N, C-alpha and C positions, 0 to 999 in steps of 0.2 A: 551827524552825515554831511559832509562838505558839495552840494550839486551845485555845478554850475549853469547861473542864469542863462537867458538865450543871448544877452547882449556879451561874454563873455565869450557864449559857442560861439559865436558869428565872429569875435576875434581872434582865440586862436585858429578859427575855419581861417578867414583873409591871410591869418601870418603863413599859413603851411601853403596857400595857393602862392603869395608870396618866392617865397621859398623854394618851388615848384617853377612856376619861373622865369627867376633867375639862372635857376640850374640849367634850365633848358635856355633861356639867352646863353647863358655860357658855350652850351657845348655848342650850339650856331657857329659861336662864334671863332671858339676852335677848331671846324670845320671847315668856317674861311680861313682861316689862317694855314689850315694843314692847304687847302685846295692855291692859293698862291707860293705857297712853300716849296710845290711840288715841280711849280717853273721850273724846264730847263733852260741852265744859262747862254746865254749866245755862246755861239762860236769866235776865235779870232779869226781876222782875217789880216793874212797876211801879204797879202798883195799891197793893203792900206800900209801896211809896215814899209814894203819895200819902195812903195809911193810917195811919205814921208820923211824916209830917211835922206839926207840932203848928201845928193848925189850915189853911188851905187858903194853900195852895203857891201863893209865888208864879212870872207866866207866867213858863217859861222851863226852870224850879226842875228840873221830871220828865226834860228830854229834857237836860241839859245830865246830872245825876248819870246817868240811864242809856248817855249816854255815857260818863262814865267808869268805871263798873262792871262795863260790855261788854270794855274796855279791858283793865281790872283781872280778869278770870276768864280773859283769855289770857293773862295771866303764871301767874297762882295756881292755874291746874285743872290733875290729875295729869302730873306729870314738867315743868311748867311750859311755859314758852315753847320754843318745839321748834325754828325756823324756822334760828338760825344756831347749833346745837349744830353742834361739830366733832368728839366721842366717840362712841364703844359704845353704847345700841344705838341713839338720836334720829339720829343721823349717818345707818342702815342705812330710815329712813322719810323716806317722801316726804307719803303720802296727810292726818294733821296739819298741817303744814308748809304745804299748799297748804288747806286748812281756816282756819290762822294769816292766811295774807294773804290773801284768799277779807276774811274779818273786818275786818283790816288799814285793806282801801280803802274799806270803808265809815267807816271810823270817820276816816279820813283826810279824805273826803268832806263828812262833815259837817260835822266840825271846822275843815272853808274855808269852807263858806256860815256858819259859825253869826261865824267873820271876820269875811269879806266885804258880807256882806248883813246875818242878823239881830240883829246887836250893832251896826249903826248905823245911824240914823234915814236919811243920803241916803249919796248917793257921796260928796258932799264931808268927810263929818264923820269925825271922830276917831277911828280904830280901837279897839279895849279891849286892854290892854294885857300881859293875863295873853294873853288870846286871840291876838297878835301874835306871843308864843314858843313858845303850845299846837300852832299847826301845822307848823311848819317843825322840832316834838322827834315828833309820828309819823310825820314824810314820810323821815326816818333811815332810811338801804336796811335791809330788815327781815334781811337774812342779816349783818348786819355782827355781830363778837363782839368788840371790842375796838380804842380808843380811838375815838369811845365806844362801848359793848354797847349794840345795836337797846332792850334791855330799858329798861337806865339812860333812856336818852332818853324813851322812852314812858312810867314813870313820871312823868320827872319834867313831860310831858304831863296826865296824871289831873292831877299836885298843880295843874296852873294850869286846868284847867277846872273846877276843887273851889276854887280861887283866886275867879275867874269866876263862880258861880255861888251863893259865900259872900255876897256883893254886887251879888246878886239879891234875896239875901231883907234887905238893910237897906234899910228905907224912909227912911233919911237921905241914903241913896247914889243921886241923881236920875241920876248921870253914868251908872251900868251900866244897859242898857238891854238888855229880849231884844223886840226887836220882832214880836209874833205878829200880820204879814200877808198880804194872799195873794199878794201877791209876792216878797215874801221864801219861802216856803211853796213856787213852783214854783221857786225858783232850783233848791231843794234838789232836788227831783222832776226838773229838768231833767237834772242827776248821776246819778240814782239812773234815770232812764230812759234813757241811754246804759250804763252799765252792764248793766242787767239784760240790754240787748239787746246786746252783744257776749259775754255769756256765752251767750245762748241761743243765736245764733249758732256759738259757737264746741262745744258742749255738740250740736246736729244738725246738727255734720261732721264728727262720730263715723262718718257713714255720707258719705263722700264724694259729693260732688253737683254737677253741671255747675248753673251758674244763668247768665240774663242778667243781662252786664253793666250794672247800671245809674246808675253812681256821679257821672257826669254829668245824667242823667235833667233834663227839664223846665226846664233851664237850659241854653239855645243857648251861650252867652255864655258857659262857666264851662267850665277847664283843667285841668289835672295836670299834678303835675313827670313821670313816667312814663306812659308808653302803655299799656293796656291791649286786648288781644284783644274783641268782641263775647261769649265765651262765657268762662266761668272759671272753673275748677274749686277748688272747697271744700272740706278736708275737713284734720281734726284727727290729728299724725299718732298715728299706735298709740302708740306708749309716752308720749305725753300726756296719752291718754283720761280716765285713771282722776285724775290731777293737777288737770283742768280740772270734773272734777265736784265733788272734794273744792273745792274753790275754791270755788263755787259753791253750794256746802251751808254754806262758811263762812261766804260772803255775805250769803246768804239769813236764817242763821240772826242775823246782828247788825241788817240791814233790817230784820226783822219787831220785834225790840224799837224801832228808832229810831219805826216808825211809829206807834207804839204810845201811846210816848209822845208823839210827835209830835202825835199825835190827840186826848190830856191837854192842852195847850199850844195848840194849834189850833182848838179844837175852835167858840171864837166864830167864826170865818173859817169853818168844815168847816160849821155850821148854815145861817150867813147864805148860805152860794152852795149848800146842799141837798144835800152833800155827803156827807155822813156816810154814809148807807150804801155810794157806793161807797169808801170809805176802807176800809171795814172789809172788804168784798169783797175787795179787794186783801189783805191781811192772810189772809184764808182762803185764797185761792190761793197766797201764799208758804208757808203755814203747812203744808199736802202738804207742799212740801220736804222738812219737816223729821222724816216718819213713820220707824219705824224701818226696816232695810236690815237683810231676812232672807239676805238673800246673805252666804257668808262674804270672795266680794271681787263688783267691778262687774265686769258684763257688759255687752258693748254690742255683739249680733247685730247683726244685720238687719234695718231695718226691720219685716219678714213671717215673718222667719224662728224657725226653734227653739230660741232662745235668746235672751233678755228683752232688752231693749237701754236699762240706766237711766240714758244721758245723753239718749238723745230724750224719758225720763218724767220729765227733771227739769227739761230745754229744754221739755214742753210747756204744766206749770205757771209756769216763768217766765216768757214766754210770753203764758201769759193777764194775768198778774201787771200787764207790762209792756204791755199792751191797754190793760185799762184804768185806767194810771198817762195815760197820754197822753189818756186823754175826758177826767181826772181837771182835764190839766193845762189841758185848752181850757175846761172849766168855770168854773174858777178864772179862766182874765183874760176870761173875764162879768161886765157891771156887778154 
């Protein structure tokens, strides 16, 4: 029978102590990286963009460059782009990837409108060659990490946006245009309205509620593929609540910057419709969604319960902004 000597027992005990110590240090290091990589990126300063341009920037320059810089900030922030990482510690993170996805959706929407509406004089005019490829580049699966990697496609989209931007600054290129018209602004705001409405609904559903089914209201001939009861219960799953919150925060972060850029490029349209104040109010409502979060975690208590409900607070700001967007769309329709 082999019996370990006291010296051998001490050696084994020391070995396991070192392994445990190393494991604990690794965990601490991972938490440090998670904390640092969870830092939100700085916003684009549209006023600086305008000041740095030699002279008055052409119509569309500020909007296109802002979209490109927002996409760039998602890729170059602390920790880089995390949504498609498959290694620790980022594989254990879900808040920042949700934030990235929220911002990415806004980038996709405005790029779509740039391609289909703003860069074209009418429905049957030719589409811009750079924007034709920029839109699908941003629409690649945000979790794709190989062949091709999401980051590579997004950087390609940024390059194509800047190709379009550079041609806007060339006075001899009359084929490249950015049409700052009320109908084009409405096209983008319609998409924004739907995005914010969906986010607000999912955020408010942090507290499960029953509602009357109004899906086919006001249209007696309307039908739908599958039937629903008269009473519908809407509730975001508990495990998804904080992800929805961070998606909304990322979405509004990007949207604020796009709105400020659009305010500059569509200035004449907004002034003609007497809508400058309404537009600025939307920005102010959304800026409240970016206030510092003092809680170490997203809390979702009941509506009037002992604990706060961060999702309902976020939803209230988004709903107010969305109501103002609906009013603005109606205002832009008027002659």
